[in-house]
VMD Tcl script that draws the C-alpha trace (Angstrom):
set ca {
  {79.52 155.64 132.41}
  {78.86 153.97 129.01}
  {75.18 153.77 127.95}
  {75.26 149.87 127.95}
  {76.52 150.26 131.57}
  {74.10 152.45 132.51}
  {70.98 150.22 131.06}
  {72.35 147.35 133.08}
  {72.52 149.46 136.19}
  {69.18 150.64 135.60}
  {68.02 147.15 135.06}
  {69.49 146.00 138.53}
  {68.00 149.17 140.29}
  {64.29 148.44 139.09}
  {64.81 144.74 139.56}
  {65.98 144.97 143.38}
  {63.42 147.95 144.45}
  {60.33 146.61 145.71}
  {58.65 149.59 145.15}
  {58.55 152.43 142.31}
  {61.94 154.65 141.83}
  {61.61 158.11 141.72}
  {63.36 160.01 139.16}
  {65.75 161.92 141.54}
  {67.15 158.58 143.03}
  {67.74 157.05 139.65}
  {69.60 160.61 138.36}
  {71.71 160.02 141.81}
  {72.42 156.29 141.39}
  {73.33 156.53 137.63}
  {75.31 159.88 138.06}
  {73.48 161.67 135.23}
  {71.02 164.21 134.43}
  {67.10 164.03 134.26}
  {67.38 163.87 130.54}
  {70.07 161.33 130.42}
  {67.56 159.13 132.55}
  {64.82 159.62 130.25}
  {66.94 158.74 127.16}
  {68.09 155.44 128.87}
  {64.68 154.36 129.45}
  {63.44 155.34 126.14}
  {66.28 153.21 124.72}
  {65.32 150.21 127.05}
  {61.87 150.27 125.77}
  {62.83 150.58 122.37}
  {65.69 148.00 121.97}
  {64.58 145.76 124.53}
  {60.84 145.97 125.09}
  {61.53 146.78 128.58}
  {58.17 147.01 130.40}
  {59.15 150.32 132.41}
  {55.94 152.13 133.53}
  {55.68 155.51 135.51}
  {53.63 155.04 138.92}
  {52.06 158.69 139.35}
  {50.89 157.75 142.71}
  {54.35 156.89 144.03}
  {56.08 159.19 141.59}
  {58.48 156.40 140.48}
  {59.54 154.00 137.88}
  {59.03 150.22 137.86}
  {58.63 147.04 135.94}
  {55.40 146.02 134.98}
  {54.74 142.14 135.63}
  {54.12 140.16 132.34}
  {52.93 136.56 133.10}
  {53.74 136.54 136.50}
  {57.26 136.83 135.90}
  {59.72 139.70 135.91}
  {61.76 141.33 132.86}
  {65.57 140.16 132.44}
  {67.66 141.72 129.93}
  {68.76 139.50 126.95}
  {71.81 137.09 127.17}
  {74.95 137.48 128.89}
  {76.13 141.10 129.55}
  {79.26 142.41 127.21}
  {81.31 145.32 126.57}
  {80.53 147.61 123.39}
  {83.83 146.12 122.01}
  {83.28 142.68 122.72}
  {79.82 142.79 121.29}
  {81.27 143.82 117.92}
  {83.95 141.10 118.18}
  {81.13 138.48 118.76}
  {79.36 139.98 115.87}
  {82.27 139.66 113.42}
  {82.73 136.27 114.45}
  {79.32 135.61 113.54}
  {79.74 136.87 110.21}
  {83.28 135.03 109.38}
  {81.35 131.80 110.45}
  {78.31 132.52 108.24}
  {80.25 133.84 105.41}
  {83.22 130.67 105.47}
  {80.30 127.98 106.02}
  {76.70 129.35 105.10}
  {73.79 127.46 106.77}
  {75.96 126.29 109.70}
  {74.51 127.17 113.29}
  {71.99 129.69 111.32}
  {69.04 128.69 113.67}
  {71.31 128.70 116.71}
  {73.03 131.94 116.46}
  {69.99 133.86 115.07}
  {68.45 134.57 118.46}
  {71.97 135.37 119.90}
  {72.53 137.74 116.78}
  {69.29 139.57 117.36}
  {70.30 140.33 121.08}
  {73.79 141.49 120.02}
  {72.19 143.84 117.34}
  {70.08 145.17 119.65}
  {72.76 145.81 122.27}
  {75.01 147.52 119.62}
  {72.06 149.86 118.58}
  {71.44 151.04 122.01}
  {75.10 152.05 122.08}
  {74.97 153.54 118.40}
  {77.59 151.51 117.42}
  {76.13 150.77 113.84}
  {75.64 146.87 114.00}
  {74.27 146.81 110.23}
  {77.71 148.21 109.06}
  {79.73 144.94 110.05}
  {78.10 142.71 107.14}
  {79.08 145.56 104.66}
  {82.47 146.19 105.80}
  {83.99 142.57 106.53}
  {83.79 140.39 103.67}
  {84.92 136.75 103.86}
  {85.64 135.06 100.44}
  {85.18 131.12 100.41}
  {87.85 129.48 98.32}
  {86.82 125.73 96.92}
  {84.85 125.26 100.19}
  {82.24 122.59 100.16}
  {78.92 122.71 101.48}
  {77.86 120.36 104.45}
  {74.53 119.42 105.84}
  {74.07 121.49 109.16}
  {71.69 118.97 110.50}
  {74.61 116.25 110.03}
  {77.15 118.76 111.19}
  {75.13 119.16 114.38}
  {74.87 115.29 114.72}
  {78.59 115.20 114.46}
  {78.97 117.94 117.19}
  {76.53 116.58 119.45}
  {78.34 112.82 119.41}
  {81.70 114.55 119.87}
  {80.72 116.67 122.83}
  {78.60 114.23 124.58}
  {81.42 111.29 123.96}
  {79.42 109.04 122.22}
  {79.88 106.80 119.19}
  {78.71 107.41 115.83}
  {77.20 105.34 112.90}
  {78.04 106.61 109.74}
  {77.88 105.99 105.84}
  {81.15 107.06 104.23}
  {81.72 107.98 100.54}
  {85.47 107.84 99.91}
  {86.21 110.45 97.48}
  {89.79 109.11 96.78}
  {88.81 105.61 96.24}
  {85.26 105.83 95.25}
  {84.20 103.17 97.79}
  {81.24 103.26 99.93}
  {81.29 101.89 103.63}
  {79.24 101.88 106.89}
  {81.53 102.62 109.82}
  {81.46 103.19 113.71}
  {83.36 105.91 114.87}
  {84.88 107.53 118.22}
  {84.89 111.13 117.18}
  {88.02 112.99 118.75}
  {88.18 116.49 117.05}
  {86.18 118.51 114.38}
  {88.77 120.52 112.03}
  {87.95 123.39 109.72}
  {90.79 123.39 107.23}
  {90.95 125.25 104.02}
  {87.41 126.35 104.06}
  {86.40 122.61 105.02}
  {85.19 120.48 107.73}
  {87.17 117.36 108.78}
  {86.44 114.64 111.63}
  {89.17 113.22 113.26}
  {88.17 109.80 114.78}
  {88.96 106.55 116.02}
  {87.58 104.02 113.23}
  {86.42 100.33 114.46}
  {86.54 99.24 110.82}
  {90.16 100.07 110.54}
  {91.04 99.78 114.09}
  {92.99 103.16 113.73}
  {92.67 107.25 113.23}
  {91.29 108.40 110.43}
  {90.18 111.75 108.97}
  {86.94 111.85 107.54}
  {85.62 115.03 105.12}
  {82.54 115.81 106.79}
  {80.58 116.41 103.54}
  {81.14 112.79 102.46}
  {79.23 111.46 105.54}
  {75.62 110.36 105.48}
  {73.13 108.68 107.58}
  {74.86 109.73 110.94}
  {73.54 108.92 114.13}
  {74.76 108.93 117.56}
  {74.89 105.58 119.39}
  {74.24 105.24 123.10}
  {77.87 103.91 123.56}
  {80.68 105.72 125.04}
  {83.32 106.51 122.64}
  {87.16 105.55 122.82}
  {89.33 108.62 124.08}
  {92.54 109.02 122.57}
  {95.23 110.71 124.29}
  {95.93 114.46 123.12}
  {99.69 113.70 122.52}
  {98.90 110.76 120.52}
  {96.17 112.61 118.40}
  {98.80 115.59 117.81}
  {101.58 113.17 116.77}
  {99.00 111.11 114.46}
  {97.36 114.37 112.86}
  {99.67 117.30 112.81}
  {103.34 116.06 113.00}
  {103.09 115.81 108.91}
  {102.34 118.49 106.44}
  {98.58 118.84 105.27}
  {95.30 117.04 106.02}
  {96.92 113.45 105.29}
  {97.74 112.21 108.72}
  {100.87 109.91 110.14}
  {104.31 110.35 111.41}
  {106.27 112.25 109.39}
  {108.92 110.52 107.70}
  {110.68 112.90 105.05}
  {111.69 116.54 105.21}
  {111.06 118.78 101.87}
  {113.35 121.61 101.59}
  {112.19 124.13 99.13}
  {114.07 127.08 97.84}
  {111.86 130.22 96.72}
  {113.29 132.89 94.56}
  {113.75 136.43 96.12}
  {110.76 138.00 94.71}
  {108.45 135.11 96.30}
  {110.60 134.86 99.49}
  {108.97 138.37 100.76}
  {105.63 136.52 100.72}
  {106.82 132.90 101.96}
  {109.00 134.10 104.59}
  {106.10 135.34 106.81}
  {103.51 132.08 106.03}
  {103.34 129.06 108.17}
  {103.11 125.93 106.06}
  {103.68 123.78 109.19}
  {104.21 124.02 112.83}
  {107.44 122.57 112.74}
  {108.81 124.23 109.71}
  {112.44 125.88 109.41}
  {113.23 128.73 107.27}
  {116.14 131.10 106.52}
  {116.71 133.80 104.19}
  {119.89 132.95 102.05}
  {122.83 135.42 101.09}
  {120.96 136.03 97.76}
  {118.22 136.76 99.08}
  {116.37 133.61 98.50}
  {114.26 131.77 100.99}
  {114.68 128.00 102.23}
  {112.04 126.43 103.77}
  {111.98 122.71 105.41}
  {108.80 120.94 106.00}
  {108.27 117.76 107.46}
  {105.89 115.43 105.56}
  {104.43 111.57 105.23}
  {102.04 111.68 102.22}
  {103.48 114.24 99.61}
  {100.15 114.57 97.58}
  {99.19 118.01 99.30}
  {102.55 119.23 99.44}
  {103.17 118.53 95.72}
  {99.88 120.69 94.90}
  {101.31 123.59 96.91}
  {104.31 123.41 95.40}
  {103.22 123.40 92.06}
  {101.02 126.77 92.42}
  {104.36 128.76 92.66}
  {105.66 127.70 89.39}
  {108.99 128.74 88.66}
  {109.14 130.35 91.89}
  {110.24 127.55 93.58}
  {112.61 124.50 93.23}
  {112.65 121.25 95.32}
  {116.16 120.76 96.59}
  {115.33 117.47 98.42}
  {114.56 114.64 99.01}
  {115.12 113.14 95.27}
  {111.89 111.32 95.42}
  {109.66 114.56 95.92}
  {111.92 116.50 93.62}
  {111.06 113.82 90.93}
  {107.41 113.79 91.71}
  {107.13 117.58 91.11}
  {109.00 117.26 87.71}
  {106.51 114.29 86.61}
  {103.76 116.87 87.42}
  {105.05 119.83 85.79}
  {105.72 117.29 82.68}
  {102.08 116.34 82.73}
  {100.95 119.98 83.25}
  {103.02 121.01 80.09}
  {101.97 118.24 78.10}
  {98.77 119.83 76.48}
  {100.49 122.88 75.55}
  {103.52 121.33 74.43}
  {101.84 119.51 71.68}
  {100.39 122.48 70.35}
}
mol new
graphics top color blue
foreach p $ca { graphics top sphere $p radius 0.5 }
foreach p [lrange $ca 0 end-1] q [lrange $ca 1 end] { graphics top cylinder $p $q radius 0.2 }
display resetview
């Protein structure tokens, strides 16, 4: 029986018994030696501040009452593997978006670390052994994020002030939040916008003065949301109207063939070892940026309009260097 399981079992025994429990009975119920029982009691006192006392008159152990209430182990009970997974997920969230949910997760993190310490699993090693590197992530206000999340789960409308980075315009909007999306180290809110009378995606860090309204939000069918927000490439929404056909060199194919650019992509390895990738898209801006980062290792085969746009961007990129 694992130590955490014995701790939980001992907790249930002491909670269920009205009188002090003898050491011999604890040995029998926990299927362990007297020394092991003593170690479990010491661990519970050390890691969980369990008020276990020994009653000499009854020759047994019991929980001392504090403030008229009994003692409870912290949180939900998990296996050691599940605890490590939870702490790892907390580390991922902490590093990918610093400050987000810090106050909400602090208590949970302490409980998990205590449980892991009791099992001698080295919880303190996780921050040193797992590194999450942010790339172009933009910081957001945790309180504002919480406001958006509250409206989302309560199915309430939101009133916001939004500063568009693309057009440089400010606007006041009423939204029916549908989903929060974490995409490329940044957060976006998919919502029905009353101002536009349509579905829109909003960069969370550009939202200010957000507050929840006492009005039920408009719910959009899941299939309609997926059709609008995920049928095209990247963060730009809309029905896919084009299919990009890209050919990667054999050297680059070894990487790209294992990547997912879009759920509906199609790819195949050609006879010369190169890789052909087909991707549905509507707005080409993000797709062009991703194509350009591969330089000479990729060629746009079709459509001609996308090929022309990429050629123009390559020409603009060459401009400052060609002049020299």
